[in-house]
A tleap script that builds the chain and sets N, CA, C and O, in Angstrom:
source leaprc.protein.ff14SB
mol = sequence {
  NMET ASN VAL ARG ASN GLY GLY LEU LEU VAL
  LEU ALA VAL VAL LEU VAL VAL GLY SER VAL
  LEU ILE GLY SER ARG HIE GLU GLY ALA ARG
  PHE THR GLY SER ASP GLY GLN ALA MET ALA
  ALA VAL ALA ALA ILE ARG PRO ASP TYR GLN
  PRO TRP PHE GLY LEU ILE TRP GLU PRO PRO
  PRO GLU ILE ALA SER GLY LEU PHE ALA LEU
  GLN ALA ALA LEU GLY ALA GLY VAL LEU GLY
  TYR TYR LEU GLY PHE LYS ARG GLY GLN ALA
  ARG GLY ARG ARG ASN ARG ALA ASP ALA GLY
  CASP
}
set mol.1.N position { -14.923 1.999 -36.091 }
set mol.1.CA position { -14.320 0.813 -35.531 }
set mol.1.C position { -15.099 -0.394 -36.052 }
set mol.1.O position { -16.328 -0.433 -35.985 }
set mol.2.N position { -14.369 -1.370 -36.569 }
set mol.2.CA position { -15.083 -2.528 -37.080 }
set mol.2.C position { -15.459 -3.482 -35.932 }
set mol.2.O position { -15.049 -3.296 -34.786 }
set mol.3.N position { -16.229 -4.476 -36.267 }
set mol.3.CA position { -16.787 -5.386 -35.260 }
set mol.3.C position { -15.692 -6.161 -34.545 }
set mol.3.O position { -15.790 -6.403 -33.342 }
set mol.4.N position { -14.651 -6.555 -35.271 }
set mol.4.CA position { -13.577 -7.337 -34.668 }
set mol.4.C position { -12.848 -6.523 -33.605 }
set mol.4.O position { -12.593 -7.026 -32.511 }
set mol.5.N position { -12.510 -5.273 -33.910 }
set mol.5.CA position { -11.821 -4.428 -32.935 }
set mol.5.C position { -12.710 -4.148 -31.729 }
set mol.5.O position { -12.232 -4.127 -30.595 }
set mol.6.N position { -13.990 -3.934 -31.968 }
set mol.6.CA position { -14.920 -3.709 -30.867 }
set mol.6.C position { -15.004 -4.920 -29.956 }
set mol.6.O position { -15.046 -4.786 -28.733 }
set mol.7.N position { -15.029 -6.093 -30.551 }
set mol.7.CA position { -15.069 -7.324 -29.763 }
set mol.7.C position { -13.814 -7.501 -28.929 }
set mol.7.O position { -13.892 -7.917 -27.773 }
set mol.8.N position { -12.650 -7.189 -29.504 }
set mol.8.CA position { -11.398 -7.289 -28.758 }
set mol.8.C position { -11.353 -6.277 -27.614 }
set mol.8.O position { -10.848 -6.579 -26.533 }
set mol.9.N position { -11.880 -5.084 -27.854 }
set mol.9.CA position { -11.922 -4.071 -26.811 }
set mol.9.C position { -12.822 -4.520 -25.657 }
set mol.9.O position { -12.466 -4.359 -24.490 }
set mol.10.N position { -13.970 -5.076 -25.980 }
set mol.10.CA position { -14.882 -5.569 -24.947 }
set mol.10.C position { -14.229 -6.715 -24.172 }
set mol.10.O position { -14.354 -6.785 -22.950 }
set mol.11.N position { -13.539 -7.605 -24.867 }
set mol.11.CA position { -12.852 -8.712 -24.209 }
set mol.11.C position { -11.776 -8.194 -23.258 }
set mol.11.O position { -11.644 -8.702 -22.144 }
set mol.12.N position { -11.016 -7.203 -23.675 }
set mol.12.CA position { -9.974 -6.638 -22.817 }
set mol.12.C position { -10.576 -6.010 -21.564 }
set mol.12.O position { -10.051 -6.196 -20.466 }
set mol.13.N position { -11.663 -5.273 -21.716 }
set mol.13.CA position { -12.310 -4.648 -20.565 }
set mol.13.C position { -12.841 -5.712 -19.615 }
set mol.13.O position { -12.695 -5.578 -18.400 }
set mol.14.N position { -13.452 -6.764 -20.144 }
set mol.14.CA position { -13.985 -7.841 -19.308 }
set mol.14.C position { -12.850 -8.526 -18.541 }
set mol.14.O position { -13.009 -8.838 -17.361 }
set mol.15.N position { -11.714 -8.762 -19.191 }
set mol.15.CA position { -10.587 -9.395 -18.510 }
set mol.15.C position { -10.041 -8.521 -17.391 }
set mol.15.O position { -9.743 -9.025 -16.308 }
set mol.16.N position { -9.904 -7.225 -17.629 }
set mol.16.CA position { -9.374 -6.331 -16.602 }
set mol.16.C position { -10.343 -6.249 -15.423 }
set mol.16.O position { -9.938 -6.411 -14.272 }
set mol.17.N position { -11.606 -6.002 -15.706 }
set mol.17.CA position { -12.596 -5.875 -14.632 }
set mol.17.C position { -12.730 -7.203 -13.884 }
set mol.17.O position { -12.836 -7.213 -12.657 }
set mol.18.N position { -12.727 -8.305 -14.602 }
set mol.18.CA position { -12.832 -9.613 -13.960 }
set mol.18.C position { -11.659 -9.901 -13.044 }
set mol.18.O position { -11.850 -10.429 -11.948 }
set mol.19.N position { -10.444 -9.564 -13.468 }
set mol.19.CA position { -9.282 -9.819 -12.624 }
set mol.19.C position { -9.303 -8.949 -11.378 }
set mol.19.O position { -8.906 -9.403 -10.305 }
set mol.20.N position { -9.758 -7.705 -11.500 }
set mol.20.CA position { -9.860 -6.838 -10.327 }
set mol.20.C position { -10.910 -7.378 -9.365 }
set mol.20.O position { -10.686 -7.398 -8.155 }
set mol.21.N position { -12.055 -7.817 -9.888 }
set mol.21.CA position { -13.106 -8.351 -9.021 }
set mol.21.C position { -12.666 -9.629 -8.326 }
set mol.21.O position { -12.944 -9.817 -7.141 }
set mol.22.N position { -11.990 -10.497 -9.040 }
set mol.22.CA position { -11.525 -11.744 -8.433 }
set mol.22.C position { -10.464 -11.448 -7.383 }
set mol.22.O position { -10.464 -12.052 -6.311 }
set mol.23.N position { -9.559 -10.521 -7.686 }
set mol.23.CA position { -8.499 -10.177 -6.738 }
set mol.23.C position { -9.007 -9.487 -5.493 }
set mol.23.O position { -8.429 -9.649 -4.418 }
set mol.24.N position { -10.075 -8.721 -5.617 }
set mol.24.CA position { -10.579 -7.988 -4.458 }
set mol.24.C position { -11.624 -8.781 -3.674 }
set mol.24.O position { -12.140 -8.287 -2.672 }
set mol.25.N position { -11.937 -9.970 -4.100 }
set mol.25.CA position { -12.948 -10.789 -3.431 }
set mol.25.C position { -12.481 -11.235 -2.046 }
set mol.25.O position { -13.293 -11.358 -1.129 }
set mol.26.N position { -11.191 -11.475 -1.890 }
set mol.26.CA position { -10.656 -11.969 -0.624 }
set mol.26.C position { -10.480 -10.807 0.353 }
set mol.26.O position { -10.018 -9.730 -0.024 }
set mol.27.N position { -10.850 -11.037 1.598 }
set mol.27.CA position { -10.705 -9.984 2.601 }
set mol.27.C position { -9.236 -9.759 2.896 }
set mol.27.O position { -8.458 -10.706 3.009 }
set mol.28.N position { -8.870 -8.508 3.017 }
set mol.28.CA position { -7.485 -8.154 3.308 }
set mol.28.C position { -6.570 -8.305 2.108 }
set mol.28.O position { -5.351 -8.194 2.244 }
set mol.29.N position { -7.135 -8.556 0.931 }
set mol.29.CA position { -6.309 -8.721 -0.252 }
set mol.29.C position { -5.743 -7.376 -0.673 }
set mol.29.O position { -6.435 -6.359 -0.656 }
set mol.30.N position { -4.489 -7.390 -1.046 }
set mol.30.CA position { -3.832 -6.189 -1.532 }
set mol.30.C position { -3.121 -6.539 -2.828 }
set mol.30.O position { -2.754 -7.689 -3.070 }
set mol.31.N position { -2.939 -5.529 -3.647 }
set mol.31.CA position { -2.161 -5.719 -4.860 }
set mol.31.C position { -0.695 -5.551 -4.488 }
set mol.31.O position { -0.188 -4.432 -4.410 }
set mol.32.N position { -0.024 -6.665 -4.262 }
set mol.32.CA position { 1.385 -6.624 -3.890 }
set mol.32.C position { 2.198 -7.320 -4.965 }
set mol.32.O position { 1.690 -8.152 -5.716 }
set mol.33.N position { 3.442 -6.967 -5.021 }
set mol.33.CA position { 4.326 -7.576 -5.997 }
set mol.33.C position { 4.828 -8.927 -5.546 }
set mol.33.O position { 4.628 -9.330 -4.400 }
set mol.34.N position { 5.472 -9.613 -6.445 }
set mol.34.CA position { 5.981 -10.941 -6.127 }
set mol.34.C position { 7.248 -10.868 -5.284 }
set mol.34.O position { 7.619 -11.859 -4.656 }
set mol.35.N position { 7.924 -9.712 -5.253 }
set mol.35.CA position { 9.138 -9.597 -4.449 }
set mol.35.C position { 8.833 -9.817 -2.971 }
set mol.35.O position { 9.529 -10.573 -2.294 }
set mol.36.N position { 7.797 -9.158 -2.478 }
set mol.36.CA position { 7.432 -9.316 -1.074 }
set mol.36.C position { 6.999 -10.731 -0.750 }
set mol.36.O position { 7.317 -11.255 0.318 }
set mol.37.N position { 6.276 -11.351 -1.664 }
set mol.37.CA position { 5.829 -12.730 -1.440 }
set mol.37.C position { 7.022 -13.682 -1.436 }
set mol.37.O position { 7.058 -14.628 -0.649 }
set mol.38.N position { 7.997 -13.438 -2.310 }
set mol.38.CA position { 9.189 -14.285 -2.357 }
set mol.38.C position { 10.001 -14.137 -1.069 }
set mol.38.O position { 10.502 -15.126 -0.534 }
set mol.39.N position { 10.130 -12.913 -0.575 }
set mol.39.CA position { 10.874 -12.691 0.671 }
set mol.39.C position { 10.191 -13.397 1.837 }
set mol.39.O position { 10.857 -13.966 2.702 }
set mol.40.N position { 8.857 -13.357 1.857 }
set mol.40.CA position { 8.122 -14.045 2.927 }
set mol.40.C position { 8.302 -15.557 2.830 }
set mol.40.O position { 8.440 -16.234 3.849 }
set mol.41.N position { 8.302 -16.087 1.605 }
set mol.41.CA position { 8.478 -17.531 1.436 }
set mol.41.C position { 9.875 -17.966 1.850 }
set mol.41.O position { 10.036 -19.004 2.493 }
set mol.42.N position { 10.887 -17.184 1.489 }
set mol.42.CA position { 12.266 -17.520 1.878 }
set mol.42.C position { 12.408 -17.448 3.392 }
set mol.42.O position { 13.048 -18.308 3.995 }
set mol.43.N position { 11.815 -16.429 4.010 }
set mol.43.CA position { 11.895 -16.307 5.469 }
set mol.43.C position { 11.200 -17.472 6.159 }
set mol.43.O position { 11.637 -17.901 7.226 }
set mol.44.N position { 10.124 -17.992 5.568 }
set mol.44.CA position { 9.428 -19.134 6.162 }
set mol.44.C position { 10.243 -20.414 6.012 }
set mol.44.O position { 10.230 -21.266 6.900 }
set mol.45.N position { 10.951 -20.554 4.893 }
set mol.45.CA position { 11.714 -21.780 4.644 }
set mol.45.C position { 13.040 -21.762 5.406 }
set mol.45.O position { 13.403 -22.732 6.072 }
set mol.46.N position { 13.762 -20.628 5.295 }
set mol.46.CA position { 15.073 -20.493 5.959 }
set mol.46.C position { 15.121 -19.168 6.706 }
set mol.46.O position { 15.512 -18.153 6.130 }
set mol.47.N position { 14.733 -19.156 7.971 }
set mol.47.CA position { 14.700 -17.895 8.720 }
set mol.47.C position { 16.079 -17.252 8.899 }
set mol.47.O position { 16.162 -16.045 9.129 }
set mol.48.N position { 17.163 -18.033 8.799 }
set mol.48.CA position { 18.502 -17.491 9.005 }
set mol.48.C position { 19.160 -17.004 7.715 }
set mol.48.O position { 20.347 -16.676 7.723 }
set mol.49.N position { 18.426 -16.950 6.617 }
set mol.49.CA position { 18.987 -16.540 5.334 }
set mol.49.C position { 19.376 -15.067 5.355 }
set mol.49.O position { 18.614 -14.223 5.828 }
set mol.50.N position { 20.564 -14.763 4.841 }
set mol.50.CA position { 21.036 -13.387 4.698 }
set mol.50.C position { 21.294 -13.117 3.221 }
set mol.50.O position { 22.002 -13.891 2.578 }
set mol.51.N position { 20.738 -12.035 2.663 }
set mol.51.CA position { 20.987 -11.720 1.247 }
set mol.51.C position { 22.470 -11.474 0.986 }
set mol.51.O position { 23.204 -11.055 1.881 }
set mol.52.N position { 22.902 -11.735 -0.239 }
set mol.52.CA position { 24.298 -11.546 -0.616 }
set mol.52.C position { 24.673 -10.074 -0.667 }
set mol.52.O position { 25.784 -9.690 -0.301 }
set mol.53.N position { 23.728 -9.252 -1.127 }
set mol.53.CA position { 23.996 -7.825 -1.215 }
set mol.53.C position { 22.689 -7.074 -1.069 }
set mol.53.O position { 21.613 -7.655 -1.209 }
set mol.54.N position { 22.780 -5.793 -0.790 }
set mol.54.CA position { 21.593 -4.965 -0.613 }
set mol.54.C position { 21.509 -3.902 -1.697 }
set mol.54.O position { 22.379 -3.799 -2.561 }
set mol.55.N position { 20.455 -3.124 -1.633 }
set mol.55.CA position { 20.277 -2.054 -2.602 }
set mol.55.C position { 21.251 -0.921 -2.319 }
set mol.55.O position { 21.539 -0.615 -1.162 }
set mol.56.N position { 21.753 -0.306 -3.371 }
set mol.56.CA position { 22.609 0.865 -3.212 }
set mol.56.C position { 21.760 2.056 -2.794 }
set mol.56.O position { 22.132 2.816 -1.900 }
set mol.57.N position { 20.612 2.212 -3.453 }
set mol.57.CA position { 19.703 3.321 -3.162 }
set mol.57.C position { 18.286 2.819 -3.356 }
set mol.57.O position { 17.968 2.252 -4.402 }
set mol.58.N position { 17.447 3.015 -2.382 }
set mol.58.CA position { 16.044 2.637 -2.509 }
set mol.58.C position { 15.220 3.914 -2.626 }
set mol.58.O position { 15.114 4.677 -1.667 }
set mol.59.N position { 14.635 4.147 -3.809 }
set mol.59.CA position { 13.890 5.383 -4.009 }
set mol.59.C position { 12.590 5.384 -3.203 }
set mol.59.O position { 12.059 4.323 -2.875 }
set mol.60.N position { 12.083 6.574 -2.887 }
set mol.60.CA position { 10.780 6.655 -2.227 }
set mol.60.C position { 9.700 6.058 -3.133 }
set mol.60.O position { 9.888 5.983 -4.347 }
set mol.61.N position { 8.579 5.636 -2.559 }
set mol.61.CA position { 7.535 4.973 -3.357 }
set mol.61.C position { 7.031 5.825 -4.522 }
set mol.61.O position { 6.713 5.287 -5.583 }
set mol.62.N position { 6.954 7.149 -4.341 }
set mol.62.CA position { 6.458 7.999 -5.427 }
set mol.62.C position { 7.408 7.964 -6.619 }
set mol.62.O position { 6.974 7.897 -7.769 }
set mol.63.N position { 8.698 8.011 -6.335 }
set mol.63.CA position { 9.683 7.977 -7.419 }
set mol.63.C position { 9.733 6.587 -8.041 }
set mol.63.O position { 9.852 6.458 -9.260 }
set mol.64.N position { 9.646 5.553 -7.221 }
set mol.64.CA position { 9.682 4.185 -7.737 }
set mol.64.C position { 8.515 3.933 -8.686 }
set mol.64.O position { 8.695 3.320 -9.738 }
set mol.65.N position { 7.318 4.402 -8.324 }
set mol.65.CA position { 6.171 4.190 -9.207 }
set mol.65.C position { 6.317 5.022 -10.473 }
set mol.65.O position { 5.905 4.584 -11.548 }
set mol.66.N position { 6.897 6.215 -10.365 }
set mol.66.CA position { 7.141 7.024 -11.562 }
set mol.66.C position { 8.152 6.377 -12.493 }
set mol.66.O position { 7.976 6.395 -13.712 }
set mol.67.N position { 9.215 5.803 -11.925 }
set mol.67.CA position { 10.201 5.105 -12.748 }
set mol.67.C position { 9.595 3.876 -13.423 }
set mol.67.O position { 9.908 3.571 -14.574 }
set mol.68.N position { 8.727 3.177 -12.697 }
set mol.68.CA position { 8.058 2.020 -13.286 }
set mol.68.C position { 7.155 2.449 -14.442 }
set mol.68.O position { 7.116 1.793 -15.483 }
set mol.69.N position { 6.430 3.552 -14.254 }
set mol.69.CA position { 5.569 4.063 -15.321 }
set mol.69.C position { 6.395 4.500 -16.523 }
set mol.69.O position { 5.999 4.273 -17.666 }
set mol.70.N position { 7.542 5.126 -16.269 }
set mol.70.CA position { 8.428 5.528 -17.364 }
set mol.70.C position { 8.934 4.306 -18.123 }
set mol.70.O position { 8.985 4.312 -19.353 }
set mol.71.N position { 9.305 3.271 -17.398 }
set mol.71.CA position { 9.765 2.039 -18.031 }
set mol.71.C position { 8.666 1.425 -18.889 }
set mol.71.O position { 8.926 0.976 -20.005 }
set mol.72.N position { 7.446 1.404 -18.377 }
set mol.72.CA position { 6.325 0.854 -19.139 }
set mol.72.C position { 6.049 1.692 -20.385 }
set mol.72.O position { 5.769 1.143 -21.450 }
set mol.73.N position { 6.124 3.014 -20.259 }
set mol.73.CA position { 5.871 3.889 -21.412 }
set mol.73.C position { 6.942 3.715 -22.471 }
set mol.73.O position { 6.633 3.671 -23.662 }
set mol.74.N position { 8.192 3.615 -22.059 }
set mol.74.CA position { 9.265 3.410 -23.032 }
set mol.74.C position { 9.111 2.056 -23.734 }
set mol.74.O position { 9.302 1.958 -24.947 }
set mol.75.N position { 8.772 1.033 -22.983 }
set mol.75.CA position { 8.563 -0.282 -23.588 }
set mol.75.C position { 7.403 -0.270 -24.571 }
set mol.75.O position { 7.491 -0.862 -25.647 }
set mol.76.N position { 6.309 0.406 -24.204 }
set mol.76.CA position { 5.162 0.506 -25.111 }
set mol.76.C position { 5.527 1.299 -26.356 }
set mol.76.O position { 5.079 0.973 -27.455 }
set mol.77.N position { 6.336 2.338 -26.191 }
set mol.77.CA position { 6.759 3.132 -27.348 }
set mol.77.C position { 7.620 2.319 -28.312 }
set mol.77.O position { 7.430 2.381 -29.527 }
set mol.78.N position { 8.555 1.567 -27.770 }
set mol.78.CA position { 9.414 0.735 -28.624 }
set mol.78.C position { 8.586 -0.329 -29.329 }
set mol.78.O position { 8.760 -0.562 -30.525 }
set mol.79.N position { 7.691 -0.972 -28.598 }
set mol.79.CA position { 6.834 -1.991 -29.203 }
set mol.79.C position { 5.923 -1.390 -30.270 }
set mol.79.O position { 5.759 -1.973 -31.342 }
set mol.80.N position { 5.335 -0.238 -29.990 }
set mol.80.CA position { 4.477 0.429 -30.971 }
set mol.80.C position { 5.243 0.833 -32.216 }
set mol.80.O position { 4.738 0.686 -33.329 }
set mol.81.N position { 6.466 1.345 -32.044 }
set mol.81.CA position { 7.285 1.711 -33.191 }
set mol.81.C position { 7.581 0.488 -34.046 }
set mol.81.O position { 7.449 0.534 -35.269 }
set mol.82.N position { 7.980 -0.604 -33.407 }
set mol.82.CA position { 8.318 -1.819 -34.149 }
set mol.82.C position { 7.114 -2.347 -34.920 }
set mol.82.O position { 7.226 -2.689 -36.098 }
set mol.83.N position { 5.952 -2.415 -34.248 }
set mol.83.CA position { 4.760 -2.917 -34.931 }
set mol.83.C position { 4.353 -2.005 -36.082 }
set mol.83.O position { 3.959 -2.491 -37.143 }
set mol.84.N position { 4.442 -0.693 -35.889 }
set mol.84.CA position { 4.130 0.238 -36.967 }
set mol.84.C position { 5.115 0.121 -38.119 }
set mol.84.O position { 4.723 0.194 -39.284 }
set mol.85.N position { 6.385 -0.060 -37.802 }
set mol.85.CA position { 7.408 -0.221 -38.836 }
set mol.85.C position { 7.149 -1.472 -39.664 }
set mol.85.O position { 7.217 -1.438 -40.893 }
set mol.86.N position { 6.852 -2.568 -38.990 }
set mol.86.CA position { 6.572 -3.818 -39.709 }
set mol.86.C position { 5.293 -3.706 -40.549 }
set mol.86.O position { 5.222 -4.246 -41.653 }
set mol.87.N position { 4.295 -3.008 -40.025 }
set mol.87.CA position { 3.067 -2.818 -40.800 }
set mol.87.C position { 3.347 -1.975 -42.041 }
set mol.87.O position { 2.820 -2.265 -43.115 }
set mol.88.N position { 4.163 -0.946 -41.906 }
set mol.88.CA position { 4.540 -0.123 -43.052 }
set mol.88.C position { 5.314 -0.914 -44.086 }
set mol.88.O position { 5.109 -0.741 -45.288 }
set mol.89.N position { 6.208 -1.787 -43.623 }
set mol.89.CA position { 6.942 -2.639 -44.560 }
set mol.89.C position { 5.993 -3.545 -45.333 }
set mol.89.O position { 6.117 -3.684 -46.550 }
set mol.90.N position { 5.054 -4.158 -44.635 }
set mol.90.CA position { 4.102 -5.058 -45.289 }
set mol.90.C position { 3.240 -4.283 -46.280 }
set mol.90.O position { 2.960 -4.779 -47.371 }
set mol.91.N position { 2.816 -3.077 -45.915 }
set mol.91.CA position { 2.008 -2.262 -46.814 }
set mol.91.C position { 2.819 -1.867 -48.056 }
set mol.91.O position { 2.287 -1.850 -49.166 }
set mol.92.N position { 4.098 -1.552 -47.866 }
set mol.92.CA position { 4.963 -1.210 -48.995 }
set mol.92.C position { 5.136 -2.389 -49.941 }
set mol.92.O position { 5.079 -2.220 -51.159 }
set mol.93.N position { 5.347 -3.575 -49.394 }
set mol.93.CA position { 5.477 -4.764 -50.244 }
set mol.93.C position { 4.191 -5.028 -51.014 }
set mol.93.O position { 4.221 -5.384 -52.192 }
set mol.94.N position { 3.045 -4.847 -50.324 }
set mol.94.CA position { 1.767 -5.073 -50.959 }
set mol.94.C position { 1.536 -4.062 -52.090 }
set mol.94.O position { 1.041 -4.419 -53.159 }
set mol.95.N position { 1.897 -2.804 -51.842 }
set mol.95.CA position { 1.724 -1.780 -52.887 }
set mol.95.C position { 2.629 -2.025 -54.074 }
set mol.95.O position { 2.225 -1.804 -55.216 }
set mol.96.N position { 3.864 -2.484 -53.820 }
set mol.96.CA position { 4.777 -2.797 -54.934 }
set mol.96.C position { 4.260 -3.992 -55.742 }
set mol.96.O position { 4.372 -4.019 -56.967 }
set mol.97.N position { 3.697 -4.971 -55.044 }
set mol.97.CA position { 3.159 -6.144 -55.744 }
set mol.97.C position { 1.943 -5.740 -56.590 }
set mol.97.O position { 1.745 -6.272 -57.682 }
set mol.98.N position { 1.139 -4.809 -56.094 }
set mol.98.CA position { -0.032 -4.349 -56.852 }
set mol.98.C position { 0.381 -3.533 -58.062 }
set mol.98.O position { -0.320 -3.526 -59.075 }
set mol.99.N position { 1.523 -2.838 -57.968 }
set mol.99.CA position { 1.986 -1.983 -59.065 }
set mol.99.C position { 2.665 -2.800 -60.162 }
set mol.99.O position { 2.886 -2.299 -61.264 }
set mol.100.N position { 2.993 -4.046 -59.866 }
set mol.100.CA position { 3.574 -4.908 -60.885 }
set mol.100.C position { 5.086 -4.859 -60.912 }
set mol.100.O position { 5.684 -5.254 -61.913 }
set mol.101.N position { 5.732 -4.390 -59.852 }
set mol.101.CA position { 7.200 -4.356 -59.809 }
set mol.101.C position { 7.776 -5.717 -59.638 }
set mol.101.O position { 8.997 -5.868 -59.581 }
savepdb mol mol.pdb
quit
């Protein structure tokens, strides 16, 4: 691993650990999503608000977290494929330019 990649890895670890430490500094702090915070804000502003529609099916938390992980893995796979494809294209162009085509 070269120095640049090592530095980026250290920076990523520092950012993750720092965000966890800052987030856990407050008493009673929980890692909650923005959906719950938005619902609380709407209820505080307009207590009589009724949603237009509800969920058809609300999965149990274990399934919901698994679906979220699957979504993240698929997104990472697509992004990784695209970046690898573009890198291969650039390498091919560079090799053709070196060969004198």
